[in-house]
N, CA, C and O of each residue as an XYZ file, in Angstrom:
268
protein
N     197.253     67.779    160.075
C     196.143     68.519    161.021
C     195.919     66.879    161.580
O     196.279     65.720    161.373
N     194.917     67.848    162.564
C     194.183     66.804    163.378
C     192.766     66.124    163.024
O     191.987     66.772    162.326
N     192.422     64.905    163.457
C     191.847     63.828    162.693
C     190.489     63.883    164.005
O     190.648     63.569    165.185
N     189.534     64.242    163.532
C     188.485     64.071    164.133
C     186.843     63.849    164.060
O     186.124     64.341    163.191
N     186.483     63.165    164.946
C     184.941     62.513    164.707
C     183.697     63.185    165.230
O     183.818     63.459    166.424
N     182.320     63.603    164.610
C     181.564     63.923    165.366
C     180.548     63.347    164.819
O     180.480     63.145    163.607
N     179.435     62.945    165.850
C     178.000     62.163    165.589
C     177.435     62.430    165.584
O     177.181     62.960    166.666
N     175.947     62.603    164.165
C     175.273     63.430    164.776
C     174.266     62.548    165.021
O     174.382     61.519    164.355
N     172.957     62.597    166.017
C     171.646     61.334    165.596
C     171.017     62.282    165.120
O     171.312     63.466    165.287
N     169.433     61.562    164.028
C     169.081     63.093    163.296
C     167.304     62.223    163.797
O     166.860     61.238    163.206
N     167.041     62.486    164.237
C     165.240     62.424    165.055
C     163.983     63.183    164.427
O     162.828     62.783    164.282
N     164.746     64.766    164.005
C     164.000     65.605    163.940
C     165.083     66.560    162.820
O     166.308     66.491    162.714
N     164.010     67.513    162.013
C     164.285     68.468    161.108
C     165.000     69.002    161.897
O     165.880     69.519    161.209
N     165.238     69.266    163.183
C     166.451     70.487    164.188
C     167.513     69.852    163.940
O     168.352     70.377    163.208
N     167.774     68.304    164.607
C     168.832     67.704    163.847
C     169.930     67.590    162.609
O     171.139     67.371    162.536
N     168.569     67.930    161.432
C     169.250     68.130    160.342
C     169.698     69.352    160.505
O     170.920     69.423    160.373
N     169.152     70.368    160.750
C     169.358     71.891    160.972
C     171.051     71.539    160.997
O     171.827     71.523    160.041
N     171.371     71.219    162.690
C     172.563     70.663    163.470
C     173.916     70.893    162.239
O     174.816     71.730    162.319
N     173.686     69.773    161.029
C     173.953     68.318    161.034
C     174.732     70.262    159.779
O     175.879     70.707    159.809
N     173.620     70.777    159.016
C     173.691     71.925    157.738
C     174.772     73.465    159.012
O     175.546     74.236    158.445
N     174.609     73.535    160.161
C     175.285     73.851    160.467
C     176.293     73.495    160.748
O     177.086     74.436    160.714
N     176.821     72.423    161.082
C     178.110     71.533    161.233
C     179.407     72.160    159.986
O     180.575     72.538    160.079
N     178.610     72.029    159.088
C     178.991     71.533    158.150
C     179.280     72.901    156.857
O     180.011     72.842    155.868
N     178.498     73.941    157.283
C     179.163     75.405    156.869
C     181.023     75.791    157.898
O     182.027     76.204    157.318
N     180.942     75.497    159.397
C     181.879     75.573    159.769
C     183.183     74.693    159.439
O     184.354     74.963    159.707
N     182.609     73.456    158.720
C     183.684     72.390    158.265
C     183.424     71.450    156.833
O     183.182     70.248    156.720
N     183.595     72.620    155.711
C     183.091     72.259    154.931
C     184.217     71.010    154.340
O     184.145     70.574    153.191
N     184.903     70.699    155.014
C     185.681     69.928    154.488
C     185.523     68.727    154.806
O     186.345     67.988    154.264
N     184.521     68.038    155.719
C     184.003     67.069    156.627
C     183.536     66.438    155.289
O     183.209     66.924    154.207
N     183.638     65.000    155.834
C     183.795     63.924    154.759
C     182.695     63.181    155.938
O     183.074     63.001    157.095
N     180.988     62.696    155.371
C     180.362     62.154    155.830
C     179.631     60.794    155.571
O     179.494     60.276    154.463
N     179.144     60.253    156.866
C     178.603     58.644    156.560
C     177.456     58.618    157.372
O     177.288     59.089    158.497
N     176.453     57.806    156.410
C     175.377     58.098    157.156
C     175.009     56.373    157.164
O     175.175     55.529    156.284
N     174.426     56.264    158.589
C     174.074     54.963    159.356
C     172.233     55.396    159.037
O     171.774     56.537    159.096
N     171.346     53.957    158.660
C     169.881     53.770    158.457
C     169.660     53.245    159.559
O     170.604     52.739    160.166
N     168.048     53.228    160.229
C     167.634     52.468    160.716
C     167.914     50.581    159.811
O     167.741     50.200    158.653
N     168.204     50.157    160.571
C     168.083     48.797    160.217
C     169.719     48.723    159.963
O     169.923     48.139    158.899
N     170.503     48.987    160.377
C     171.731     49.229    160.072
C     171.737     48.417    161.674
O     170.819     48.426    162.494
N     173.253     47.651    161.806
C     173.863     46.766    162.752
C     173.986     48.255    163.268
O     174.517     49.194    162.675
N     173.266     48.260    164.727
C     174.091     49.405    165.796
C     173.005     50.875    166.160
O     173.091     51.873    166.875
N     172.012     50.301    165.213
C     171.499     52.018    164.529
C     170.291     51.879    165.238
O     169.429     51.151    164.747
N     169.951     52.789    166.938
C     168.645     52.783    167.077
C     167.834     53.930    166.823
O     166.752     54.015    167.404
N     168.252     54.934    165.940
C     167.719     56.116    166.167
C     167.297     56.179    164.388
O     167.885     55.436    163.602
N     166.479     56.922    164.031
C     166.027     57.639    162.959
C     167.179     57.688    161.555
O     166.823     57.553    160.384
N     168.571     57.909    162.006
C     169.942     57.866    161.205
C     170.932     58.360    162.138
O     170.653     58.932    163.192
N     172.181     58.103    161.685
C     173.132     58.729    162.236
C     173.791     59.272    161.424
O     173.569     59.123    160.222
N     174.732     60.010    161.878
C     175.509     60.941    160.592
C     176.919     61.482    161.463
O     176.991     62.358    162.326
N     178.191     60.445    160.777
C     178.735     60.123    161.225
C     180.042     61.635    160.642
O     180.509     61.434    159.521
N     180.360     62.490    161.099
C     181.163     63.534    159.968
C     183.144     62.899    160.631
O     183.511     62.636    161.777
N     183.731     62.877    159.656
C     185.154     63.001    160.047
C     185.756     64.275    159.048
O     185.460     64.570    157.890
N     186.733     64.899    160.014
C     187.186     66.471    159.703
C     188.485     66.276    160.524
O     188.973     65.371    161.201
N     188.853     67.640    160.127
C     190.949     68.408    161.067
C     189.880     69.511    161.143
O     188.783     69.840    160.691
N     190.828     69.874    161.963
C     190.528     70.961    162.476
C     191.931     71.877    162.230
O     192.720     71.812    163.173
N     192.412     72.852    160.908
C     193.601     73.289    161.170
C     194.565     74.407    162.703
O     195.682     74.901    162.857
N     193.719     74.349    163.225
C     194.077     75.786    164.795
C     194.314     74.275    165.378
O     195.494     74.053    165.105
N     193.879     73.327    165.927
C     194.214     72.113    166.463
C     195.777     71.667    166.120
O     196.753     71.413    166.826
N     195.527     71.697    164.627
C     197.137     70.970    164.016
C     198.518     71.900    164.229
O     199.645     71.406    164.272
N     198.215     73.428    164.361
C     199.252     74.525    164.850
C     199.573     74.266    166.040
O     200.749     74.445    166.361
N     198.373     73.647    167.275
C     199.027     73.324    169.011
C     199.533     72.323    168.903
O     200.564     72.144    169.552
N     199.134     71.490    168.229
C     199.617     69.980    168.454
C     201.561     70.108    167.844
O     202.544     69.510    168.283
N     201.449     71.135    166.713
C     202.906     71.542    166.106
C     203.669     71.721    167.501
O     204.580     70.947    167.792
N     203.233     72.884    168.465
C     203.895     74.038    169.161
C     204.047     72.834    170.046
O     205.114     73.097    170.600
N     203.673     71.741    170.500
C     203.402     70.571    171.606
C     204.744     69.565    171.708
O     205.472     69.325    172.671
N     204.775     69.102    170.403
C     205.606     68.271    169.705
C     207.222     68.887    169.466
O     208.252     68.263    169.720
N     207.112     70.599    168.782
C     208.433     71.538    169.200
C     209.080     71.096    170.576
O     210.185     70.801    171.033
N     207.532     71.241    171.044
C     208.562     71.670    173.016
C     208.717     70.220    173.606
O     209.265     70.388    174.695
N     208.525     69.046    173.435
C     208.496     67.971    173.709
C     210.076     67.830    173.032
O     210.655     66.744    173.035
């Protein structure tokens, strides 16, 4: 499985809705939050999603087999 990271900035309820939609698509995602006052956080909050994509895993396996 390929590991991926996606970062969301939370400045409004629409941004929260985007995170919820992402979680419906990738329920295995593990979330970390960075809140205001944290080092390097200039937004209301950041959500960092660490997830994998099974489809990419199959493609990676095919590429490795060809090499």
